[in-house]
VOGU-3710 file (C-alpha; in Angstrom, 3 decimals, decimal comma):
1> xxxxxxxxxx> 0,000/0,000/0,000  2,782/2,478/0,887  5,846/1,518/-1,112  4,910/3,261/-4,342  7,656/3,805/-6,863  10,136/5,063/-4,239  9,884/2,104/-1,846  8,743/4,192/1,121  8,399/1,919/4,183  7,584/3,782/7,410
11> xxxxxxxxxx> 6,955/0,545/9,298  10,488/-0,799/8,902  12,442/-1,290/12,157  14,393/1,810/13,309  18,092/1,773/12,745  20,061/0,960/15,888  20,636/4,091/17,985  24,382/4,666/18,189  26,083/5,733/21,409  27,068/9,391/21,599
21> xxxxxxxxxx> 30,609/10,474/20,960  33,020/10,630/23,865  33,019/13,837/25,876  35,736/16,268/24,805  37,302/19,299/26,415  37,126/18,089/30,031  38,859/20,606/32,320  39,414/20,473/36,103  39,753/23,668/38,163  40,877/23,199/41,772
31> xxxxxxxxxx> 40,038/25,344/44,805  39,875/24,855/48,567  38,231/21,470/49,305  36,665/21,306/45,852  37,283/20,655/42,162  35,177/22,187/39,397  34,712/20,273/36,146  33,526/21,559/32,776  33,447/20,064/29,280  32,124/20,575/25,757
41> xxxxxxxxxx> 28,537/19,640/24,945  29,191/17,856/21,646  27,066/17,835/18,493  24,499/15,123/19,327  21,067/16,587/20,043  19,827/13,548/21,966  22,399/13,712/24,787  20,388/14,230/27,978  23,005/13,964/30,697  26,445/13,022/31,889
51> xxxxxxxxxx> 27,974/10,677/34,440  30,994/11,817/36,421  33,469/9,252/37,782  36,276/9,815/40,295  39,259/7,951/41,762  42,241/8,712/43,994  45,640/7,186/44,645  46,417/3,866/42,965  42,739/3,050/42,410  42,144/2,455/38,691
61> xxxxxxxxxx> 39,575/4,903/37,340  36,878/3,130/35,348  33,314/4,061/34,453  31,502/1,796/36,897  29,095/2,176/39,817  31,896/2,148/42,391  33,452/5,299/40,936  30,269/7,215/40,044  30,044/10,487/42,007  27,379/12,435/40,102
71> xxxxxxxxxx> 24,872/12,383/37,277  24,192/15,837/35,867  22,166/17,373/33,071  24,584/20,185/32,180  28,277/20,053/31,190  29,528/21,233/34,591  29,985/19,690/38,030  31,371/21,005/41,336  32,822/18,205/43,452  32,888/19,432/47,058
81> xxxxxxxxxx> 33,914/18,134/50,461  37,333/17,020/49,235  40,639/16,807/51,095  43,159/19,528/50,360  46,400/18,166/48,921  44,828/14,974/47,552  44,898/14,382/43,784  41,499/13,410/42,345  41,185/11,908/38,855  37,989/12,306/36,837
91> xxxxxxxxxx> 36,383/11,115/33,639  32,956/11,871/32,187  30,568/9,796/30,069  27,701/11,219/27,985  24,287/9,499/28,043  21,638/9,831/25,334  17,852/9,622/25,461  17,908/5,890/24,720  20,252/5,241/27,632  23,342/4,666/25,520
101> xxxxxxxxxx> 26,598/5,722/27,162  29,592/7,137/25,328  33,130/5,935/25,652  34,930/7,550/28,613  36,484/10,961/28,203  40,139/11,624/28,704  41,117/11,629/32,392  41,863/14,930/34,135  43,289/15,546/37,606  42,425/18,175/40,194
111> xxxxxxxxxx> 44,162/18,766/43,538  42,252/20,948/46,018  44,343/23,386/48,028  43,876/26,300/50,378  43,739/29,550/48,456  46,165/32,018/50,064  44,526/35,196/51,277  45,829/38,446/49,834  45,573/41,299/52,319  43,811/44,534/51,526
121> xxxxxxxxxx> 44,890/45,793/54,967  47,364/44,270/57,419  47,102/44,788/61,182  50,293/44,551/63,238  50,609/45,662/66,834  54,313/46,439/66,361  53,664/48,967/63,610  54,953/46,818/60,753  51,544/46,662/59,058  49,159/49,240/57,647
131> xxxxxxxxxx> 47,465/49,874/61,006  48,028/48,799/64,601  44,449/47,913/65,631  41,719/45,790/64,148  39,179/48,572/64,650  41,313/50,915/62,548  41,344/48,321/59,777  37,581/47,854/59,971  37,084/51,612/59,772  39,387/51,983/56,779
141> xxxxxxxxxx> 38,403/49,040/54,630  35,383/49,315/52,305  32,744/46,621/52,145  33,479/43,821/49,736  31,189/41,846/47,475  30,192/38,203/47,593  32,532/37,531/44,666  35,409/39,714/45,902  35,615/39,985/49,663  37,916/42,500/51,322
151> xxxxxxxxxx> 40,629/40,879/53,444  42,081/42,007/56,769  45,098/39,982/57,885  46,100/40,244/61,544  49,687/39,570/62,583  50,422/37,759/65,875  49,811/39,720/69,037  47,325/40,549/71,767  45,016/43,401/70,783  43,203/44,950/73,729
161> xxxxxxxxxx> 40,333/46,744/72,040  36,607/46,763/71,411  35,779/46,257/67,742  32,555/46,768/65,818  31,661/46,662/62,133  28,544/46,502/59,987  30,446/46,140/56,715  29,544/43,230/54,481  31,744/40,662/52,788  34,957/41,095/54,721
171> xxxxxxxxxx> 37,435/38,445/55,858  39,326/38,809/59,141  42,097/36,241/59,524  45,118/35,574/61,672  48,256/35,136/59,614  49,761/32,041/61,255  46,825/29,638/61,096  46,993/29,174/64,886  44,128/31,011/66,636  46,193/31,300/69,826
181> xxxxxxxxxx> 48,636/33,642/68,091  46,124/36,454/67,513  43,971/37,479/70,486  41,344/40,227/70,401  40,403/40,886/74,025  38,605/43,277/76,370  36,886/43,007/79,754  33,563/44,848/79,529  30,505/43,484/81,336  26,837/44,363/81,519
191> xxxxxxxxxx> 27,518/46,652/84,486  30,671/48,325/83,138  30,354/52,110/83,040  30,156/53,645/79,579  33,409/55,292/78,540  35,512/56,305/75,554  37,319/52,955/75,505  34,667/50,651/76,976  31,364/50,909/75,110  31,130/54,429/73,634
201> xxxxxxxxxx> 28,285/53,556/71,265  25,733/52,730/73,964  23,202/55,287/75,161  22,797/54,101/78,750  25,196/54,730/81,608  26,465/51,150/81,508  27,380/48,847/78,646  24,528/46,360/79,013  24,889/42,804/77,782  24,943/43,683/74,076
211> xxxxxxxxxx> 27,340/46,570/74,615  29,764/44,408/76,577  30,885/42,537/73,454  34,560/42,564/72,606  33,637/42,165/68,926  30,320/43,001/67,253  30,017/41,978/63,596  26,699/42,615/61,861  27,628/42,620/58,181  26,497/39,825/55,897
221> xxxxxxxxxx> 29,062/37,551/54,312  31,636/38,085/57,061  34,314/35,400/57,528  36,569/35,154/60,586  39,451/32,664/60,694  42,389/31,593/62,794  42,123/33,964/65,756  40,791/34,308/69,302  38,057/36,666/70,499  37,940/36,919/74,266
231> xxxxxxxxxx> 36,016/38,699/76,986  38,361/38,541/79,959  35,981/40,133/82,495  36,634/38,984/86,061  34,272/39,630/88,960  37,234/39,568/91,316  38,964/42,328/89,364  35,779/44,409/89,164  33,900/44,124/92,470  32,103/47,374/91,655
241> xxxxxxxxxx> 30,012/45,509/89,058  28,249/43,417/91,692  26,929/39,866/91,299  23,998/40,500/88,942  25,520/42,391/86,001  28,388/40,125/85,043  27,189/39,102/81,577  30,238/39,599/79,348  30,021/38,843/75,618  33,109/37,947/73,601
251> xxxxxxxxxx> 31,492/37,847/70,146  28,169/39,349/69,130  27,467/37,887/65,689  24,452/39,477/64,009  24,887/39,088/60,255  23,600/36,610/57,683  25,906/34,153/55,889  28,636/34,577/58,484  31,363/31,934/58,878  33,671/31,463/61,867
261> xxxxxxxxxx> 36,381/28,930/61,060  39,155/27,731/63,372  38,483/30,394/65,995  38,497/30,430/69,795  35,696/32,295/71,595  36,496/32,678/75,292  34,432/34,023/78,166  32,261/33,062/81,120  28,613/34,176/81,035  27,213/34,938/77,552
271> xxxxxxxxxx> 30,412/34,250/75,582  28,768/33,998/72,157  25,681/35,967/71,206  24,671/34,318/67,917  21,788/36,647/67,294  19,878/38,920/64,919  19,893/42,675/64,497  16,694/44,669/64,122  13,246/43,519/63,080  12,978/40,176/61,334
281> xxxxxxxxxx> 10,409/38,931/58,837  7,325/37,317/60,314  7,772/34,012/58,466  11,189/33,441/59,997  13,132/33,532/56,717  14,958/36,719/57,670  16,898/35,254/60,564  20,662/35,355/60,014  22,482/32,126/59,216  25,852/31,475/60,803
291> xxxxxxxxxx> 28,345/28,624/60,519  30,910/27,816/63,223  33,387/25,100/62,294  36,595/23,539/63,660  36,463/25,943/66,592  36,501/26,175/70,400  33,932/28,011/72,564  34,284/28,315/76,349  32,027/29,724/79,072  29,809/28,678/81,967
301> xxxxxxxxxx> 26,369/30,368/81,920  24,167/30,586/78,815  27,377/30,988/76,898  25,836/30,401/73,480  22,632/32,433/73,254  20,395/34,338/70,856  18,076/33,857/67,906  20,270/33,190/64,866  20,037/30,010/62,810  23,504/28,720/63,675
311> xxxxxxxxxx> 25,300/25,460/62,942  28,193/24,271/65,114  30,182/21,706/63,141  33,232/19,952/64,629  33,290/22,461/67,487  34,513/21,833/71,030  32,065/23,589/73,357  33,658/23,694/76,795  31,977/24,568/80,094  34,407/26,002/82,607
321> xxxxxxxxxx> 34,175/25,098/86,289  30,849/25,903/87,879  28,300/24,133/90,054  25,451/24,261/87,605  25,285/26,526/84,593  23,993/26,069/81,074  25,535/25,851/77,637  22,790/27,002/75,243  20,072/29,621/75,716  18,361/29,934/72,323
331> xxxxxxxxxx> 15,606/32,504/71,877  14,578/31,294/68,447  11,278/32,530/67,062  8,833/29,680/66,699  8,852/29,903/62,889  12,619/29,813/62,512  15,477/27,409/63,169  17,826/27,806/66,105  21,063/26,053/67,005  22,269/22,790/65,463
341> xxxxxxxxxx> 25,304/21,040/66,940  26,752/18,243/64,816  29,923/16,115/65,002  31,082/18,149/67,983  32,244/17,695/71,585  30,576/19,242/74,632  32,941/19,054/77,586  32,907/20,372/81,148  35,385/20,930/83,956  32,738/19,984/86,539
351> xxxxxxxxxx> 33,529/16,831/88,484  29,838/16,129/89,040  27,355/16,037/86,150  25,751/19,428/86,828  26,214/21,442/83,617  22,934/21,665/81,670  22,883/21,460/77,899  20,504/24,386/77,699  17,249/26,166/78,385  14,791/28,143/76,260
361> xxxxxxxxxx> 15,433/31,844/76,704  12,648/34,324/77,475  9,732/34,954/75,152  9,897/38,135/73,144  8,027/40,088/70,468  10,162/40,763/67,410  9,225/44,230/66,177  5,603/44,020/65,073  5,709/40,240/65,137  3,913/38,856/68,178
371> xxxxxxxxxx> 5,843/35,619/68,146  6,563/33,905/71,430  10,041/32,438/71,501  10,352/28,681/71,207  14,088/28,359/71,591  15,510/25,548/69,476  18,685/23,558/70,102  19,417/20,199/68,494  22,543/18,265/69,440  23,286/15,301/67,233
381> xxxxxxxxxx> 26,102/12,874/66,474  28,199/14,531/69,170  30,179/13,495/72,259  28,949/14,563/75,712  31,431/14,727/78,590  30,819/13,408/82,093  30,389/16,910/83,521  27,102/17,311/81,625  23,865/16,588/83,488  22,517/13,149/82,633
391> xxxxxxxxxx> 19,079/12,723/84,209  17,734/16,080/82,981  20,116/18,114/80,812  17,481/20,663/79,718  16,305/23,151/82,354  13,636/25,804/82,852  14,158/29,523/82,228  11,319/31,352/83,991  8,681/32,016/82,884  9,414/29,266/80,355
401> xxxxxxxxxx> 9,724/25,621/81,286  12,142/23,487/79,337  9,374/21,796/77,365  8,429/25,196/75,891  11,578/24,948/73,812  12,351/22,733/70,839  15,190/20,809/72,436  16,345/17,443/71,139  19,221/15,025/70,671  20,136/12,341/68,164
411> xxxxxxxxxx> 22,753/9,575/68,283  25,013/11,254/70,826  27,772/9,335/72,600  29,977/9,778/75,659  29,537/9,497/79,449  26,603/11,922/79,555  24,744/10,461/76,579  21,634/8,461/77,393  17,952/8,279/76,509  15,169/8,928/79,003
421> xxxxxxxxxx> 11,835/10,745/79,156  13,592/14,057/79,988  15,785/13,861/76,903  13,734/14,145/73,679  15,259/12,309/70,736  14,777/12,984/67,035  12,968/10,321/65,073  14,710/8,957/62,002  12,484/11,060/59,750  12,997/14,214/61,833
431> xxxxxxxxxx> 16,753/13,697/61,719  16,646/14,009/57,941  15,453/17,613/58,321  17,915/18,586/61,065  21,026/19,037/58,940  23,439/21,885/58,224  21,995/22,223/54,734  18,460/22,599/56,106  19,524/25,259/58,617  21,774/27,254/56,299
441> xxxxxxxxxx> 20,438/26,798/52,775  17,681/29,408/52,954  16,290/30,568/49,619  19,735/31,119/48,075  21,221/27,673/48,678  24,069/28,968/50,842  26,424/26,089/51,728  29,603/27,050/53,600  30,297/23,479/54,698  32,189/22,349/51,621
451> xxxxxxxxxx> 30,446/18,977/51,888  27,664/17,315/49,904  24,265/18,359/51,167  22,817/14,841/51,364  23,676/11,213/50,763  20,777/10,883/48,336  21,259/9,298/44,933  22,377/11,720/42,202  19,839/13,197/39,810  19,204/11,007/36,798
461> x> 20,238/12,464/33,430
//
C-alpha cells in the first residue's frame, strides 16, 4: 500500500541508535576542598546527561558504579567536600535519550588546596603593618562583594580593644593559622560604666549585655578565621560591678551568611551571642544564618545564646568550672530554626554532672511580630562529657519551662549520653530535616560546609 515507486516503508524497524561520541574538552579547576569540572557539549542533540566518575591514589579509574560520584544534566559539576592536597582523577561519560553511554572521556586531575589570602589591609601591633588595631582596619576598609571579599590579615599579638563593624563581605584572619597567636580581648561586662574605651556607642550609663561585646560583627558575608576573640571580664577584678551584672560577651554575631572557622571564643557568662539585628520577617526567613566550624567556645552560663540560625560543626564547646550553669540559651522565634550542633564535643570541667545542655530563653516580640520564643537547640552525632547533666540536661528559664523549647538530641555518645523521658530524641524522619543544609540553605542555597548536602542518589540524566 505504501511503497509506491520510491519504496517508502515507514513501518520498517528503526536503525540501531548509536552511542554518543566521547566527551571532549574536560577541564578540572581546583580550589579549597573542591574541584570544578567543565566540558564541551558535543554535536548530538539527543544527549540528555552526563555521568561523572572519580578515583584517587592507585585506584584504577573506570566508568563503573563504584566510581560514580554524580549524574548531571549540564556540562559542569562542582565536586565538594574534598581533602586539600589529595589528587582526584575524573572522567565523564555522555548518556543519550535511549540510555546509551559514550566511551569515557580523557582523564583529568584536580588537587584541592587552600587559596592564600591576599591582604587589603594588614594589622600589626608592632607597627609593621598598615594599622596597629583591628578597629582601625575595619574603619578603613570598604565593604566587599560576595565575589570579591575584602581581606584584613592580623599579625600575631594581643590586641586589647573593642571592635565593631557593619560592613559586608569582609574576611578577618590571623596570619599564622593558629588562633592562639592572635587574640582580640577586652573586659567589659553588663555593668561596666560607659566610657571612651569601653562601650562608647551605647546610650545608657552602663554597657549592658549587648554593649559588653569585645567584637560586634553585623555585616552579611563576614568570615573570621584563625584567631581568638575573648572577653576577659573577672568579677574579682571588678567588684564594683556586683553579682547581677556580670554578663560579658566575647562575640556578638548578628549578620547573615557569616562563617567562623578555626576560631576560639572565650568568656564566662554569655560568651557567644549568635543573634539577629533589628526587626525580622514574620515568616522566619529573615533570621541570620551562621556557621561555626573547627572551633573552640568556652564559658559557663548561657554561653551560646540568641536567635540566629547557627550550625556548630566539629566544634569543642567547653563549660568552665561551675556548680550548675547552662551551655545554650536559644531565643529562636517559633517559625525559625535555632542552634544545630553536629559532630562536635561538649565538655565540662565539673567533676559532678551538673552542667545543663541548655534552656529556652525568654519569650519576646520581634518588632511588630507577636511571636513567642520557642528556643531551638538540636545536638546530634556529638560526644557529651561526664560533667554534663545526665538525668535532665534541659532546664527551665522562667517564665518558660524546658518543654516550651524545641530541644532534642540524636545519636550522641559519651559518658553523659543516654535516653530517658527528659531527653527528647529525634525520630529517624525528623533527623533528615535537622542538617546543616536545612539550617543554612535558605532561599539562596548557601552552603559554607564544603560537603555534599545529602547522601541521596544523584539526579538522573
